[in-house]
Structure formats: structure tokens, C-alpha cells
N, C-alpha and C positions, 0 to 999 in steps of 0.2 A: 272592350268595354269593361270587362270584369276588373281589370287592373285599376280602373278609375274608382272602384269601390273599396280597394284594399287600404288598410291603415294599420298602424302599430298601436297608437294610443288614442283613446276617445277623450278629447279635451272639452266636450260639450258640457256646459253647466245648465242649470235650470233655465227654462225658456222665459224670456222677458220680451217686452215690446222691441227693445233694441236688438235682441238676438233674432227675433222674427224678421226685422228689417235686414239684418245681415244675411240670413238665409235667402231672402228674396233678392238681395243685391247679388249674391253669388250666382243664383239661378240666371238672373238677367245678364251677367257677364258671360256666362257660358253660351246663352242664346245669341249674344252678340259676337261670339267667336273668339273671345278673349281667353288666352291661356291662363291658368292659375299660377300666380307668381310666388306664392308661399309654399311651404313644405306640406306635402300631402300625406306624410307619414302620421300626422296628427289629425284627427277628425274634429272639425269645428262646425258650428252652425253655418258659417259662411261657405266653407268648402263642401259641406254636404249639399247645400243649395246648388253650388257650382257643379258638383258631380251629377246630381239629378237633372239639372238643366241641360247638361251635356248629353245625357241619355234620352231625355224626353222632349227637349226642344221647347218651342213656344207652347205655352199652356195657359189656359184662362186663370185669372187670379184666384177665383174661388176653388178651383181644383188644386192649385199650388198650395193654398191655405189648408185644404183637406189633407194633402200629402204631408205637409209640415206637421199637422196635428197627429197624423198617424206615426210619424217619426218620433214625436215627443212621447206618445203613448208606448211605443216600442222601447224607447230608451228607458223609460220608467219601469216597464215590466221586466226588463232584463237586468235591472240594477246597475246600468252603466252610468253611475253617478259619481 
């Protein structure tokens, strides 16, 4: 599981409604058992959702939103911009 969290470059940009949808879309794909088709060496909102969905599985929408908000705060606090 830890290898699912590894990446070389953080490509996430400031969060927008579209990027929130991408995060949730990635999570849903993981829950549905889909493998990630793109490169995982770069961290994006979509593949972060996929990575967390793979780890946590089916999760209520409000908790998924809370996790995403935490990820945004963590990104901003560490200067990964």
C-alpha cells in the first residue's frame, strides 16, 4: 500500500470545483476496482483521489470531502504549490 503513496513530482494546483470533481472521480474509480492508467510518478488531484480510494474503499461523500479538505490544507501548509 505504501507504494501507492509514492510520487516524484507534486503537480497539484490550487483546488477548484473541477479539481474537486477530479479527486472524487479518481476515488470512485479505485472503489470500482479500476487500475490507474496514467503515470503515478506525478501527484495530481485525480490520482490522489484514486490512491486514497484504493486505501480506504467506499467512504461516505461527506467524509471524502473532509479528507479532500485536509489534503488541501496539508498541501498549502507544506508549500507544495
